[in-house]
Structures are given as structure tokens and as C-alpha cells.
C-alpha positions in Angstrom: 77.4 123.9 161.3 80.4 122.0 162.1 83.6 122.5 163.5 86.6 121.3 161.6 89.1 119.5 160.5 87.0 116.8 162.3 83.5 118.2 161.2 82.3 117.8 164.7 78.5 119.1 164.8 77.9 122.6 166.2 74.2 122.7 166.2 73.9 123.6 169.6 75.2 127.1 168.9 72.5 127.7 166.4 69.3 129.6 167.5 66.4 130.2 165.3 64.5 133.5 165.3 61.9 135.5 164.1 64.0 136.9 161.1 66.5 133.9 160.7 68.7 132.4 163.0 71.7 133.6 165.2 75.0 131.9 165.9 76.0 131.7 169.6 79.8 131.9 169.8 80.1 131.1 173.5 78.4 127.7 172.6 81.1 126.8 170.1 83.6 124.7 170.5 86.7 126.1 172.2 89.4 123.6 171.1 89.2 125.1 167.1 89.4 128.5 165.7 87.7 127.3 162.1 84.0 126.4 161.3 82.0 125.0 158.6 78.6 126.6 158.1 75.8 125.7 155.3 72.9 127.6 154.9 70.1 127.0 152.4 67.1 128.6 151.9 64.6 129.4 149.0 64.9 133.1 147.0 61.4 134.2 146.1 62.9 136.8 144.0 62.6 135.4 140.2 64.8 138.0 139.1 67.7 137.2 141.5 69.5 134.9 138.9 68.8 137.9 136.3 70.9 139.8 138.4 73.7 137.5 139.2 74.1 135.9 135.6 74.2 137.6 132.2 72.7 135.3 129.6 73.4 135.9 125.6 72.0 133.8 122.7 72.4 134.4 119.1 71.6 132.5 116.2 75.3 131.9 114.7 74.6 130.3 111.3 71.4 128.6 109.3 71.6 126.1 106.5 69.2 123.6 105.0 70.0 121.0 107.5 70.6 122.7 110.6 70.5 125.7 112.8 73.0 126.8 115.3 72.6 129.0 118.1 75.5 130.7 120.3 75.0 130.7 123.9 77.1 132.5 126.7 76.4 132.8 130.5 78.5 134.7 132.6 78.7 135.9 136.3 77.9 139.8 136.7 80.1 142.1 139.0 82.8 139.3 139.4 84.8 141.4 141.6 82.4 142.3 144.2 81.4 138.7 144.5 85.2 137.5 145.3 85.6 137.2 148.9 88.0 135.9 151.3 85.4 134.2 153.5 83.5 131.7 151.1 83.1 130.6 147.4 79.9 130.8 144.8 78.7 128.0 143.0 75.7 127.9 140.9 74.6 124.7 139.5 72.3 124.0 136.7 71.8 127.7 135.6 68.7 127.4 133.2 69.5 128.7 129.6 66.5 129.3 127.1 66.6 129.4 123.4 63.3 130.0 121.2 63.9 127.3 118.3 61.5 128.1 115.5 59.6 125.3 114.1 56.6 126.4 112.3 58.3 127.0 108.8 59.8 123.5 108.7 56.6 122.3 109.6 54.8 124.2 106.8 57.6 123.3 104.3 56.8 119.6 105.0 53.0 119.6 105.3 51.1 119.1 102.1 49.3 122.2 101.0 46.1 120.6 101.0 46.1 119.8 104.7 47.4 123.7 105.6 44.9 124.7 103.2 41.9 122.3 105.4 43.1 123.9 108.5 42.9 127.5 107.7 39.4 126.5 106.2 38.5 125.0 109.6 39.9 128.4 111.0 37.6 130.7 108.9 34.6 128.3 109.4 35.6 128.7 113.3 35.4 132.7 113.2 32.8 133.1 110.6 29.1 134.2 112.1 27.5 135.1 108.6 25.7 131.7 107.8 26.0 131.7 103.9 29.9 132.2 104.2 29.9 129.2 107.0 28.0 127.0 104.3 30.7 127.9 101.6 33.4 127.0 104.1 31.9 123.9 104.8 31.3 122.7 101.1 35.2 123.9 100.7 35.7 121.2 103.6 34.3 118.7 102.0 35.7 119.0 98.4 39.0 119.3 100.4 38.2 115.7 101.9 37.3 114.1 98.4 41.0 114.9 97.2 43.2 114.0 100.1 44.7 110.7 100.2 45.0 111.0 104.1 40.8 111.6 104.2 39.4 110.3 107.5 42.7 109.8 109.2 43.3 113.6 110.0 43.1 112.9 113.4 45.9 110.3 113.5 48.0 112.7 111.5 47.6 115.1 114.0 48.7 113.2 116.7 51.5 112.1 114.9 52.9 115.6 114.6 52.1 116.4 118.1 54.4 113.3 119.1 56.9 114.5 117.4 56.7 117.6 119.5 56.7 116.4 123.0 59.9 116.8 124.7 61.1 113.1 124.8 61.0 113.1 121.0 61.8 116.9 120.1 65.1 116.3 122.1 66.5 114.1 119.2 66.6 116.8 117.2 68.8 119.0 119.4 72.5 118.5 120.2 74.0 120.6 122.9 77.5 121.3 123.3 79.6 121.1 127.0 79.5 122.9 128.9 75.9 123.2 128.5 73.7 120.3 128.6 70.1 119.7 127.5 67.3 119.8 130.1 63.7 120.3 128.6 61.8 121.9 126.1 58.4 124.0 126.5 55.9 124.1 123.5 55.2 127.8 122.6 52.2 129.7 121.5 50.1 127.8 118.9 50.4 128.8 115.0 46.8 128.7 114.9 45.6 130.2 118.0 42.2 130.4 116.8 41.7 126.6 116.2 40.2 125.0 119.9 42.9 122.2 119.4 46.5 121.7 119.2 48.0 122.0 115.7 51.5 122.9 116.1 53.6 125.9 117.8 55.4 128.5 116.5 58.4 127.6 118.5 59.8 125.3 121.1 61.7 126.8 123.8 64.6 124.7 124.5 66.0 124.6 128.1 69.7 124.0 128.6 71.6 124.0 131.9 75.3 125.1 132.9 77.6 125.3 136.0 79.0 128.8 136.7 81.7 129.6 139.9 84.4 132.2 140.9 87.0 129.8 139.1 84.8 129.5 136.1 82.8 132.6 135.7 81.7 132.1 132.2 80.2 129.2 130.1 80.3 129.6 126.3 78.4 126.5 124.3 76.4 125.9 121.1 73.0 124.5 120.4 72.2 122.9 117.3 68.8 122.1 116.2 68.7 119.4 113.3 66.1 120.8 111.1 66.5 118.4 108.4 66.0 115.4 110.4 63.0 116.9 112.0 61.6 117.9 108.3 62.1 114.2 107.2 59.9 112.9 110.3 57.2 115.3 109.1 57.3 114.1 105.9 57.0 110.0 106.8 54.0 111.3 108.7 52.1 111.6 105.5 53.8 108.9 103.8 52.4 106.2 105.9 
């Protein structure tokens, strides 16, 4: 707490209590009637921001080269938030868009590779010994015809590298006033396989700032799926 305009410290007027703090008015400086109080505390209610900010998202257009997502964030109950005693600035408000990638991956991954993953999936869940043997033979036949036989682990690793945040962000453009922040891998497409293959979608996190003077933000997220598909093709052309 400070007295204005010289910003003299008034920390002696603050007393911490069991439920928070109190400001002792008789301890404040007598040579001014204007004070600046800064209060910082953690909000543990995860739904607090949802009650304060309305966030809307929608797929705006889909083409062969890119998908565009419209994003809109706005303060709720704006009139109730306006007071004569302060201001409201929300910085780095997070915004989530689920970007589906599984179809783009399946489009560019060679069919034999997908069939082999499906065989592995069936083999893991199969309990009948005879059927398990047949699946093993199918897997061996697939191995003989694949140009990338023997380096499946390398192929999977290269695919995984494209999906890590530092790499996947190169396929995302976010228009101001939103800013790209991060992305989170979603649920696995093949959730029965005991090792990562590829996700159904990635949750892209963007951020923006809101205030009483700027209570709404409209932006756009572009997923450059053609560039992503080309990189997948390169993995199998090595």
C-alpha cells in the first residue's frame, strides 16, 4: 500500500488477520487522501474465469490447404464490473481450440503401415491362440512388402517429433489480438496399443488480454494442414 502521488510506503497500516487483512486508517499518512492498494492472491476455483469470461470458438472454413478457426473472448456482465474505484485487466486469458489431425495423418501414411498398426491392435486384444498365430503371420507378410521394414520405430519416432509443441507450432498461425502459447497432445487414435502412435487432435492454447476498456477480443487460428501432410510424406520418403 502506497500514498500518492509520491508512492510513499504505507505498509505499517496493514495488519494480517486469520481471514485476510485489515487496513488501519489511523495509521495512514495524514498529508494525503489518496492511496494505492495492490492485492494479490490465488484463486483456487477453476471455474472462476469461466464465470468471468465467455469464450466461443467455431470452424470458419476448411480447404485442402488449411483449416481456419474463429475465436471470440468477451467479459461477461460488463456493467456490473464497471466501478468508480478501480479497473479490471485480465492478462494471458487462455483459449483452447481442438485441432483434429488424425485424418491428415491417415491420408498421408501408406496404407500398409496403417494395416500393420491395425494388425498389432488386434493381436494385442486377441486371446484365441489360433487367431493370434494368424495375425502374427499377417504381420510377417506385411514386413516383407514394406520398403520401410525394419525401421518402424524410426518412422514412429519421426511422426512423434512432428507432434511435439516445438514442431507442431510451425503449422499454426494465430492472428492478433490472440497469441500462440502451447499445444497439448490429445487422446490417442489407437488407444489400445501400448505405445504412442498419433493423437486424434491437439489442443492448441492461445492467449489474449481483456480489460474494461477492451472487453472483447476476436481472432483467428489457422492450421496449415497441407504443410503438415507434406512433412508426414517426407517421413516415409527417407
